[in-house]
Each structure stands twice: as C-alpha cells, then as structure tokens.
N, C-alpha and C positions, 0 to 999 in steps of 0.2 A: 428824413428825407424821402419824397414820396417816389412810386416806382418810375414816373417818367424822368425824374432826376437820375435815378440809378442808371436808368436805360442810357439817358443821354451821356453820361461818364463812361459807361461801357463802350459805346459807340466811339467817344473821343479817344478812348484808350485803345481800341481797336485800329483806328485809324493812324494812329502814332506808332503803333506796332508795325503795320504794313509799310508806312512812310521809311521807317527807320530799316526795315528788312528791304525795302527796295533800294535805298542808298547803298546797303552793303552788298547786295547780291549783282547790282547793275553796275556799280562804280569801283567799290573797293576790293571786290573778289576778283573781277577782271584785271585790276591793276596789279594786284598780288600775283596771280598767276603769270602773267607776262613778265613781271620782274623776276619771277622764279625761273622762267625760260631764258631770258636775256642777260639778266645781270648776274644772278645767283648760279653756281654750279648745278647741273641736272641731278646731282647725286642728293643735293638737299631737297627732293621732292618731298619727304616724310616731314619736314619743317613746313612747306607750303601747304602740305594736306591737314596739319594741325591747325594751321592759321584758319583755313576755311571751316574747320569744325568750330573755332572760337567765333568766327564771324556768325555762322550758322545759329549758335547758341544764344547770341545777345538778344535779338528779337524774341526767340523762344521764352529766356526768363523774364522778358517784359510782360509777360502774361501774368506772371505772379508778382508784379511790382507792388500792388496793394494787397496781397492775400497771400496765405501760406500754400504752397502746392499741396495736393493731396496725392497720396501714394499711388492711387489708382489712375490719375492722370499720367504719371511718369510710367507707371506699367504699361499703359496702353501704348505709349510711344516706344517703349523698348520692345513688347511684344511684335508691333508691326515691323520694328526693324528687324528683329530676328526672324520672323517670318520670311520677311524679304530676302534676307541672305540665305536661309536654308533652301527655298525654293530655287532661287536664281542659281544658287551654288550646285544644287542637285541636277538642274537640268542642262547646266553648261557642262558638267562631267558626263552626262548621259547623252542627251540631245541638244547639242550645243546650238543649234539653229533656233532653239526658242528661247527669246528673251522675256521671260516672264517677270522679272525683276523690275523693269521699266514700267510694266502695266501696275504692279504692285505699289510703285511710287507714286503715280497718278492716282491710284484709288485713296492712298494715304493722305495726299493733299485735299482731295474732293471731301473726304470724311472727316478729317480731323484739322482742317485750316491751312492756309499757305506756309505758315511759319512751322508747323508741325511736319507738313509734306516736305519741306526744303531739309528739314533736320533728319527725317527718317531717309530720305535720299541720299543725303551726304555721308551718313554714319553707316548705312548700308553698303553703300560702294566701297567705303573705306575697310570695312570688315570683309567683304567679299574679296577684295584683292588680296588679302592674307591667304586665301585659298586659292586664287585663281592667278596670281603674279602681281608683285607691286612694281611701280616704275614711275618714270616721269609723268606718264599717263595718268595715273592716280588722281591728283587734285582736279585735273579737267574732267575726268569722269564724275567725280564727285560733285562737282560743280553743274555737269550737265543733268545728272539725276536729280539734284536738289532743285533746279531751275523747272524742271517738268514738273515735281510736285508743288512749287510755289505758283506755277501758272495754273495749275489745275483749281488750286484752292481758291485763287481770283476768280476765275471763269465761271465755276458751276455754282449752280443754286440748288440745295437740297430741300427747299420749301415744297410742300406736298403738292400745293395747288400747281405750280409751275413744273415740277419734276414728272407730272402724270400729262402733261401736254402732248399731244399728237400731232399739233400743226406744225408747219414748217416755218412760221413766222419768227420764232425765237433764234433760230439758228441760220435764218437767211442772211443776217448782217455779216456774221464771219465767213460764210460760203461764198457771198457776193465778193466780199474784200479779197478772199484768197484767189477766187479765179480772174478777178479783175488786175490782180498783181501779176498772175500768170501771163495774162495777155499782153500786159505792159511788158514784161520780161521778152515775150517773143516779138513784139514790136521793135524793142531796142536791138534784138539780133538781128532782125531784117534790116534794120536803118543802119546800124553800126556793128557787124559782126566782130570786128577786129580781127584777132589771130584765131577765133573760134571756129573750130570745124563742126561743130554741133551745138544746138540749144541746150541739150543736156549737159548741165555744168554750173558754174557758179551762179548762174542767173536763177536757178529754181531755188537755190538756198536764199539767196539775198532778197530777191523779189518777194519769194514765197514767206520768208520771215517778217517782212515788213506788212504784206497782205494779213498774216495771221495774227501778227500783234495789233493791227488795226482792227481786225475783227473783234478780238477779245476785248480790247478797250470800248469798242462799240456796244458789247454784250456782257460788260464785266458783270459778274454776279448774276447773270440771267440764264445761262445755259442750262437747259435741264438734264439731269443726269440719267436719262434713258439710254439704253444700249447702243443705239445707232449714233446718238450724239458723243457718246463715250468712244465708241470704236472710231470714228472720225477724226476726234480730238487726238486720240492716241497716236493715229497712223501720222496725221499731218505734223503734229509737234515734235514726234520722234525722228521724222525724215529731216525736217528742216531745222529745228534747234538743236536737237541732240548730235545728229549727224553734221549739220553745218559747223557747229563749234569745234568738235572733234576731229574734223577734217583740217581745220586751220592749226588745231592743236598738234596734230600729226607733224605737220611742217615745222612748227615752232620746237617741237621737243627733239627734232633731228639737227637742230643747228649745231655746228661745229662738227658735224659728220663730214667725211671726204666727198667732195662731189655735190654736196646739198647746199643750195644758197636760197635765201627767201626772196621770192620775185613773184609777180604775178602771175606769171607762166606757170612756176611749179605749183602755186597756189591753185591754178584752174586744173591743172592735171591732178592734184589731189581730191578737188570736187568730182572730176569726171569718174575716177577710179573708185572714188568710194560710194558713188550713188548706187551701184548694184547692193553692196552690203547694208546701204542704209534703208533701201527698200524692203530687203529682206528682214532686217530688224524691226522696221516699223510693221510689216506685214503680220510677224509673228507676235509681236507685242499686241496688235491691235485683235488678232484673233483670241488671245488670252482675254483681253478686256471684253470682247463680245460674249463670251461664254461664263466669265466668272466676275465681271466688273461690278454689274449690279447687285447679285446676291452678296458679294463681298461688302460693299457699301451698306446695304441693308443690315448685315450683322454687325459692323461696327457701329452704326447707328442704335441699334438694340443694346448694344454695350454700354453705349453713353447714357442712354435712357435710363437702364436699369441701375448703374452705379452714379448716377447725377454727374457726368462728365460733359461740360459744356466747355465750348471755345472762349 
C-alpha cells in the first residue's frame, strides 16, 4: 500500500475517533451526568465518575484499534496526568486562587490531540479530588476539564507555518463570532430584560458559548498556538464553558436540599453569583498559559519527535 493510501486510512480513522468522541462527550456524558443528579442518589457520584472515565477511554483506545500501543505513548499520557495533578494540588493547597490545572489540561489537548486531552482532563480531576475533596461535583468537574482539553485539541494547529503566523486573520473569525454573540446578548437584554437586573448573568454564558463554539467551528484546526491566542482561548473557554456548566451543576447537585428548587430564577442567581469566581479562575489560568503554555507545548512536541510518538 502506498503512502497516500496509508495517509487516507489514518485520516479516516482520526475522523472516526473524533466523531465517536463527540457523540460520547456531547450526548452520552451530559445525559449520564443529568441522570446522576435527578435519578440516582447523589451518593452515587463515584459510579458516575467511573462511567465518565469509561466513556473517555473508548475514543482513546480507538487510536490503537489497528496497532499495538507503545508503552511510550501510554507513559506520555500518564506523565501529563500526573504533572497536572501534582501542580494543581500544590497550588490549591498553597496559593488556591491559581488554577494552573486548567491550563495544563488545555496544553495536553493541544500537544497530544483531543481524545488524549479529554482523558488527561477527566483522570486528573478525578485524582485531584482525592486530595481536595470528592463529592457530587466530581463528575461535573471531570467533564468540564476534559471538555476544555478536547476543544483545545480540535481548535489548534501546531503546523510550523501557521503557528508562527503573526497576522490577525486566523483568529479574526473566533473573535468576531464571540463579540457578535456578546452584542446580541446585550440587545436581547435591552429589548426583553425579563426579571434580570443586570446584563452580567446567564446571557454571558449562553450567548458566549454559542459565539465561542461558532468561532471554533469556523477555524477548526487552524488556530495558531502562539502566546496571545493560547491566552485568549484559555480565558474565554474557562469562563464560558467551564464556568457555565459548573454553575448549572451547582444547582443540580443541590436538588433535594431544603429551600432549593430548580427554576430559571435560581439558575440566573447561580450565574450572577458565580461570575466573579469564573473570571478569577479564567484570569489565573490564562496567566499560567501566557507564561508557560508555549514552552510546555514545545517540550511535549520534542518528546514526541524524539520517541516517535504521533497522534
């Protein structure tokens, strides 16, 4: 079989993995998390966490469906997971406002691919919580960290020509999509504010998520992994995706508590009260990415080249 045929098979296999991972991440996992909150008792959160890990490993093992995995490939995944756990736990116990683990998961997704990024994020969060406290929030945090790694792996391109690009053309699409979504959110607030007393609330998360996802689809696998783009992506994705999902999860995990009812009003309060923390979380993660993101990615790339590890 010629090189062209082999490359075609590799591309088809990669698309199959990404499609399977997308179905599991966007459909199976959310349904499982919601079932764990509303159907199963909250005490069964460890079962839900294990299911999330199983879902995560399915697309990862598809990488090796036509070949035996090399130990060096597994070691690289384990190494990134261990480093993420170690640095995140250390900073959480010393300078708790620094969310370096979020930046590490995004780095793993960019350097090692979306499936490996999700696996590192989900496993690292699961292990971290053995030191920082387990609870019904664990599977939601695993899902959010994994999702950030998966999105980063889909959005960024480490091609040497594009990653050195200094023009604004490549990132213009996502930036325009995001700010257009924010303008639309503000227009809806002016026209139909409802019970909202401020624009800063659920609209930032909902419209921001739509704008961010539209931008990533528009520039899929084309974002350059330079410092500015990495920092902007980390900040926006952490605020909107991680913060938005966990604010909803906070309400779901409190179901059954006295005085707590699931309603749009309560959810809106969750978004408003959670925004300051989400901005702090995103800001510290983006700062970590600004100073260490590009060097870490380069080091992982050198390891992959030295030991013949490819996605």
